[in-house]
N, C-alpha and C positions, 0 to 999 in steps of 0.2 A: 879761822879754827883750821888747827893742823888734823891731817888725815891720821887715823888711829893708824897705829903702829903692832898692837901685839891684836888683834883679830884674828881671829882661825880663818883659813881659806871659805869653810864653809857660811861660819858668820856673816864676813864681807858678801857672799856671793848672795848671802838669804837676805841681806841689806841694799843690796844692788836693786834687788826683783821689789823692794819695797818702791823702790823709790820710782814716781809717777811723774815723769817729765815734771821737774822742778825747778828750771831754769827762771822762770816769770816772776818765782816769788822774789828775788835778789834783785828785783827792781821795782816792788811792790810800793813803796814808802820812800819818798825824801829823807835825806838825811837832817837828821834832829841835832844828831852828836852829843855826849855827854862824856866826859873825864871820871874814871871812876879808879881805886885803886884794887889790889888784892885779885880779886877774880879779873876784875877788869882790865890788868898786864898782861893778861896769859893770851889773848887773843890775835888772829895774826889777820891780814890784810884782806879787804874786800875781794881783791881781784884773784887772791888764791884760794878765796871761798869759790866764787864763779868758776874758774879752772876745775876745783876739786866735785865741785856738783854736777859742772858739763861731762865731766867725765864720769860720774855715776849714771848720769842719763844716759850716755852712749853706751856704755856695757849694758844698760838696762833693756834699751832695744834690740842690740841686738838676742837679746832672750827669747823675743817676739810676747811676751806677756801680752793680752789680749787686752785694746785699747781703753776698755770699762775701769781700770785700775787705774787711769789717768787723773788722780780724786786731788791729790793735793794741789796741783798746779789750777784746774779749776776753781777749787775753793777759794783760790785768792784772785786770781783774776776776775771773780763774776759779783764777788763784792761790791764793787762800786757800780754795779749796775742799776740799783735803786735808790732813790735818796732815803735817808733814816725816817722813821715815825717817832717823835717826841715821845706823844703820851696819849697811849692806847684804849686809856678810858674812856674820852672823849671820842678817837675815830672818825674825825671828821676829815678836813681836807687836806689830811697830812698824804694817804695812802692815794686818793686821787692825781695825787701831785705824780706818783708814778705811771698811771697812765696816760693823764694827760700829756706828761712829758715825749711821746710818743705821737699823737695825731692830732692835740688840742681838743679830744671830745671828753668836753664835761659831763660828770656822771654824780646827781644826786642823791645820795648814800640814804640817807636821813628823812623821815617829814619834819616837820618843823616842831611838832610837840613831843618828837624825842631827842630833840637837841634840846628841849627848854628843860625837861626830865634832867637832864645830864649836868647842864649848867646850875641848874638847883643844887644837883649831888653833890659835885662840886664844893661849892659856893658853902655847904652845911657841913664838910667833913674838915675844920681846922683842925680837929682833933686828931691825933694820930690812931687812936682805938678804932676811930669807923673811914682808917684809908684804904681803899679797897686796891691792894696790892695786886691780886687775883680776884677778877672779877667772877661772880657768880656764871656758873655753865651754862648754856644753851646751845640750841641744836645746830650743829655744824654745817646744815646745809643751809638753813634758814639765818644765820651770819653771813655766809658765802653771798647771798639773794641779796643779802643788806648792803655788803660793801662793794660788790662786782656788778652792777647791772649795765652795763655799758656794753659795746661790740665790739670793740676794738679787740686787739689779737691779744692783749697782754689781760682784757678781761676774762675773755675766752679762755685762755691758758689757765687763767687762778681759780678759776669754773671747775675747768678738768680734772686740775689737780684736788680742789674739796672735795669732787667726786670719789678718787681715788681714795682718799683719807679718809671719806665716811664709810668705805668699804670694812676697813676695821675699827676706827672710833665714833660714838654718835654723835658726842656733844665737844665742846669748845672754850677752855675757859681762855679771856684776852690779859694780859700780863701787861702792868702798868712798864708804860716805856720811859726811864729814867738815866738809862744808860748802866742800870744793871740786870736789865731786864734779862740776858743770859744766866746769869748766875742765879735770878730770881726766881726763873721757869726751871733751872735744872735740881736746884734743890728742893722747891714745892715738891717735884715729880718724886726726886728720890726719897721725901718724906712721907708724901702719900703711902707708897709703896714697902717703905721702911719696918723688916720685920724681926732685925737684929742689930745688934750695933757692928761697925765694919772694922774687922782686924786693927788696923790703923789708927783708930780711933780708941782702943782698947790699948793702946801702947802708951805705956809707964811714961815714957819720955814725952810724948804727947805735947802736955801740958807746957813743957819746958822747952818746948821749939825754937820760942821767941829769944830767950834770953842766952841759949846754945849758939845761935845762929848772930846774935848779935855780939856776942864774946868773941865771936871769928873775924866777924865782917863789919867794922866800923860804920860804914858805908847805910847802912839798913836804918841808921839814924833818921837817914833823910826821908823816910816811909812815910808818906801822906795819909795818915787817917781822918776818917769821917771829923766835917767840924766838932770841935768842943773847945769853949772857952777855959781857958787857964790851964791851960795842959804844958807841962815842960819835956823838955828832950828827955829827960830821964825816964819818965813816967811811959815811954811807950811800951817798953818790955811788959809790964806790970798790964799795960790796957790790953796788948794783944794775948797776953794770956788769960785775960778776961774772957774775952772774946774766945775763945779755944776752950774754954772751958764750957762757956754757954753751949757752943757748939756739942760738944759730947752729951751735955747735959739734955739739951731737948732732942737731939736724933735718939739717947737713950730713951727718953720717955714715951717719944712719939712710938717707937718701935714695940712696945710692949704694949700698947693700947691692939686689942683682940678683933673688935670690931672693925669693921670698915667703914661705917657711918661714925662712931666716935674717933676714929683717928683720923679724917676728913675734918671733924669738927676743931678738934685740935690742931690741924696746920691751918685750918683755916681762922684762927685763933692768934694762931703765932705772927701769920701775915698780914696782920692787922697790926701789932704793936710794930710800931715804927722804929722805936729804942733799939729794941731785939732784932728786928728781921735786918735794917743795916750792919750791925756788930755781927750777925752772921758771914755777913758779905765781906767783911772785912776779914774774918777769919776764914771763910775761902780764895780769898785775894793773896794771903799771907802764905796759906799751904799751897798755892800756883808758884809762889815766890820759891816758898823752900824743895820743891818739886825740880822747877828749872834750876837753882843749884847744882840740884844732886846731879841730874841728867848732864849739866857743864863740867863738872868733876869727872863724872864716869868716863865721858868723850875724852876728855882731856888724859887722864890716866889708861887710854887706849882699850875700856869696855867700850862692851855693846850698845847701844842706844837705839833708839826710835828714831825713824827717817824725819820727824817733825821734829825734832830735836835738833837735829842739823838746820832744818830750813829757820827753826827759832833763832836762830844764832847767828845766820848768814843776812840777816836784814841790815842795814845800814844802822838804823836806830838802837838795834838790841844786839850786841855782837858779841854782848856777856851778860851775867845777869845783873849787874852794877844798870847799865844802860837799860834792860828790860825795866826796870825797877822804875828807873826815873822818868821815862820816856813811853812806857804804857799802863806797867800795872796800877802806878801812880795816878793816871787818868780816867780807869775805870771807874763808871758813877761820879764823875766831876765832870769833865769835858767829853769822853766817849767811853765804848763799850768795850767786848770784844771782838778781836779780827779772827778769822779763821782757823790760824795757828794757833791761837790761845784758846780756842775751843779744845786743842788735842790736850793741850797744858791741863786746860781744865778736867777734863775726861779722866788724866793720868792722877792729878791728884785726889779727884776723887774712888779712883781705882773702878768706874762706871763707864758703861758703853752710852753715848749716849747719837740716839738716833732722831735724825732730823727730816722731816720731810719738807723740801725744797719745792716750793710751788711754782716758781717760775723756772724750773728744770723739769718740770713735766714733760713724759714722755720721751726723756733721755736717763742714760744708766745712770745719772747723777741726782736723781728724784730723789731718792732714798739715800742721806750720805748717814756712815758711822763715822765717828768720832773716838777713838782709833778708827782706823779700816783692816785695820787687822788686833781686833781687843782680844785680851783674856777671854778664853772661855768660861769661866764661874764671875767674871764681872755682870753685875747686873745693868738689865739697859732701861733708858728712860726714855719717853719720844717726845718731844718738839718737834713744832711747826713751823715756818719762816716762809716770808712772802719774798723776802730782798738781803737774806741772810744778816740783816741786822738786827731787825725786833724778832721775837719769837714769842708765841703762844703754846699754850696746852692743849692737845686731844686728850679726853677722858672717854670715861663709858667705853671700854673695848667690846666690839659687838659679839653676840654667842658666839657664833659660828667660828672669828677669829681665836677666841679663849679654847674653842673645842678642840 
């Protein structure tokens, strides 16, 4: 990525101040490599990006900004600290592996009766109507006691983290862990508190987004949609358009529901309909691609972009939007979830601030993380919980004192 040349001195200094020690991100992933055309031909070498980011970081350190803002660096370097939990409906030994990896102490989280109940539930939910994408709420400290019974340092830290969250929220809802969990948790929270249709969803050009982008960038035809038999290449534009229309329709319908109980019931119903639910995730992924293309072009034309955009395209595996699609977005929901820098991209695509309680970061300045870390004041806020920066659950029922 080349250095913007037309930024004003004030804008450049502001962006330098936002760059919180970002060098380590450049080495976060192994090179996958993917050739591309059009947008793909515009990127510069990794060495240039490393030099540019090093200069940004050097200038940043000279400003003396508090270390608390060293957020983006830690978001990337910490995400491999724990193994991913694949299926949180059962909540079995996957999470205990986090703990046993440190000192091999095995915790028995659930009794045999509970395990058997959940086995029966999973076996009986072959129909998509009854699949639990977002489990019913339960007391957050009861959940903590079931999941973290040991006396290891990790278990103690997690309990302290949950105790802190319990000061703000009374309950938790477990989210199904199938590599869509970040999208699922964010969208569920956004719809649960929606009171109006966001301005970007009201745009007349919104439903034409896939057609407009495909007319400019032929490589988008390689977009990987959810599995569907009989799909032809020429149908991709129309199918994505259907997903975008569905997203606007569902958001509008739920935002118009006034009663909180009725609104919650509508969300629960939507997230039990597997066909519609996964269609919405495809719409979100395409919005992320559209946002990435816009940011990439803005930076290439010398316009101001958020710091995370530099980091997004500084990776060897996503030096341009085409590579981002091939090596990252196409894999979300299939073989991988969202990485930390892509949480920023999701936040920008939705124009929402995503606030995350990172429990394994309890007692540090990074315990509560915002995506982005410099959000717009008028963006709504959704709140998630993570134990490992990979799987996300949902805190609900804000405590009365917090609301006041």
